[in-house]
C-alpha positions in Angstrom: 17.9 -23.8 -3.3 19.1 -20.4 -1.9 16.5 -18.0 -0.7 16.2 -14.4 0.5 14.1 -13.4 3.5 11.8 -10.5 2.7 10.6 -7.6 4.9 7.7 -5.3 4.0 8.7 -1.7 4.0 5.6 0.1 2.6 2.5 -0.1 0.5 2.1 2.6 -2.1 -0.3 3.6 -4.8 0.6 3.3 -8.5 0.3 6.8 -9.9 -2.4 6.9 -12.7 -3.7 3.4 -11.8 -6.8 3.5 -9.7 -7.0 -0.3 -9.3 -3.4 -1.1 -8.4 -1.0 -0.7 -5.5 2.6 -1.8 -4.9 4.0 -3.7 -1.9 7.7 -2.8 -1.4 9.8 -5.4 0.2 13.5 -5.6 0.9 16.2 -8.1 2.0 17.3 -8.0 5.6 20.1 -5.5 4.8 17.8 -3.2 2.9 20.1 -3.2 0.0 17.7 -4.3 -2.7 13.9 -4.1 -3.1 11.2 -5.9 -5.0 7.8 -4.4 -5.8 4.8 -6.7 -5.8 1.7 -5.4 -7.5 -1.6 -5.8 -5.7 -5.3 -5.0 -6.3 -6.9 -1.8 -4.9 -8.8 -3.9 -2.3 -5.5 -5.5 -1.1 -3.8 -2.1 -1.1 -6.6 -0.7 1.1 -6.2 -3.6 3.5 -2.4 -3.0 3.9 -2.9 0.8 4.2 -5.5 0.3 7.0 -3.3 -2.1 8.9 -0.1 -0.1 8.5 -1.7 3.3 9.4 -3.5 1.9 12.4 -1.6 -0.4 14.8 -4.8 -1.1 16.7 -6.5 -2.3 13.5 -9.6 -4.3 14.6 -9.3 -8.1 14.0 -10.5 -9.3 10.6 -11.4 -12.9 9.8 -7.8 -13.5 8.6 -6.4 -12.4 12.0 -8.8 -14.6 13.9 -8.0 -17.7 11.8 -4.3 -17.1 12.2 -4.8 -17.0 16.0 -6.8 -20.2 15.9 -4.0 -21.9 13.9 -1.4 -20.5 16.4 -3.3 -21.9 19.4 -3.8 -25.3 17.9 -0.4 -26.0 16.4 3.3 -25.3 16.5 3.9 -22.9 13.6 6.1 -24.9 11.2 5.0 -22.8 8.3 6.8 -20.6 5.8 5.9 -18.6 2.7 8.0 -18.6 -0.5 7.6 -16.5 -3.6 8.5 -18.8 -6.5 7.5 -17.2 -9.8 6.2 -14.2 -11.7 4.1 -14.6 -14.8 1.9 -12.1 -16.8 2.3 -9.5 -14.1 1.4 -11.8 -11.1 3.7 -13.2 -8.5 2.9 -16.6 -7.2 3.9 -18.2 -3.9 3.4 -21.2 -1.8 2.5 -21.7 1.9 4.6 -24.7 3.0 4.4 -26.8 6.1 8.1 -27.5 6.8 7.2 -30.7 8.9 4.8 -32.5 6.5 6.1 -30.7 3.3 2.5 -30.1 2.3 2.1 -26.9 0.2 -0.7 -24.6 -0.7 -0.4 -22.2 -3.7 -1.4 -18.5 -3.2 -0.9 -15.1 -4.8 2.2 -13.2 -4.0 0.3 -10.3 -2.4 -1.7 -12.7 -0.3 1.6 -14.2 0.9 2.8 -10.8 2.0 -0.5 -10.2 3.8 -0.3 -13.5 5.7 3.3 -12.7 6.7 2.2 -9.3 7.9 -0.7 -10.6 9.9 1.5 -13.2 11.5 4.0 -10.5 12.5 6.6 -12.5 10.7 5.9 -15.7 12.7 5.2 -17.2 9.2 8.4 -16.0 7.5 8.4 -14.8 3.9 11.1 -15.8 1.5 11.8 -15.5 -2.2 14.0 -17.7 -4.3 17.4 -16.0 -4.7 17.6 -16.3 -8.4 14.1 -14.7 -8.8 15.0 -11.9 -6.3 18.2 -11.0 -8.2 16.3 -10.9 -11.5 13.4 -8.9 -10.3 14.9 -6.6 -7.7 16.5 -3.1 -7.9 18.6 -1.1 -5.5 16.6 0.1 -2.5 16.7 3.8 -1.7 14.5 4.8 1.3 14.3 8.4 0.0 13.4 7.6 -3.6 10.1 9.0 -4.9 9.6 6.3 -7.5 10.0 2.6 -7.9 11.7 0.8 -10.8 9.5 -2.1 -12.1 10.5 -5.0 -14.4 8.3 -5.2 -17.5 7.0 -8.7 -16.5 5.4 -7.3 -13.3 3.3 -4.6 -15.1 -0.4 -5.1 -15.7 -1.7 -4.9 -19.2 -3.1 -1.5 -18.7 0.2 -0.3 -17.3 2.0 -1.8 -20.2 -0.3 0.0 -22.7 0.1 3.3 -20.9 3.9 2.9 -20.7 4.1 2.0 -24.4 2.1 5.1 -25.3 4.4 7.3 -23.2 7.5 5.7 -24.8 6.2 6.3 -28.3 5.4 9.9 -27.4 8.9 10.3 -26.1 10.2 8.6 -29.2 11.8 5.9 -27.1 11.1 3.3 -29.7 13.4 0.6 -28.2 11.4 0.7 -25.0 8.1 0.8 -26.9 9.1 -2.3 -28.8 10.0 -4.2 -25.6 6.6 -3.2 -24.1 4.8 -4.2 -27.3 6.6 -7.6 -27.3 5.5 -8.3 -23.7 1.9 -7.4 -24.5 2.0 -9.7 -27.6 3.6 -12.5 -25.5 0.8 -12.3 -22.9 -1.9 -12.2 -25.6 -0.4 -15.3 -27.3 -0.1 -17.0 -23.9 -3.7 -16.3 -22.9 -4.9 -17.5 -26.4 -3.0 -20.7 -25.9 -4.4 -21.2 -22.4 -8.0 -20.7 -23.6 -7.5 -23.2 -26.4 -6.2 -25.9 -24.0 -8.8 -25.3 -21.2 -11.0 -28.3 -20.4 -14.2 -26.4 -21.5 -12.7 -25.6 -24.9 -11.4 -29.2 -25.3 -14.8 -30.6 -24.6 -16.5 -28.2 -27.0 -14.1 -28.9 -29.8 -14.3 -32.7 -29.4 -18.1 -32.7 -29.4 -18.2 -31.0 -32.9 
């Protein structure tokens, strides 16, 4: 399956969202970009690292160095999916083919800590679907609806209604409804709920 190598360009705050940041990554030609949402804690981590090249070693840095000392790094990170506002990725050992799932923002952080010794890829089809044209001088970022958090969806829907953009408001409402239905279905099929229902 074709893949695109990603490079982190910046970490930026989401205006009006105290608990969210965005990680902006591009392809190697800096033609297209993808924005990966991250928590405020993760955003602060990136901001500290990017603003201070002599950032003191954290546990993640130390563990990476231990791994590097002990093994040849036959590892890679691949972003494989986006669902309900969250990107998911895998850390893969290219020798043993063993895989570990992780969050998209965590994959970007591991790539950054490793100074690209653990390369970061995204499946080409997903990149083309989720990406937009990269403009280094742009003041805003275009985000696909499926990457927005629920609070961002609600605020965007309110703005669309106020601006009488009812087509956009309808799309945002449909995405919110889809996520609500999806979370309801997941809660009904969870092991705890199954056990409870069968015991009645």
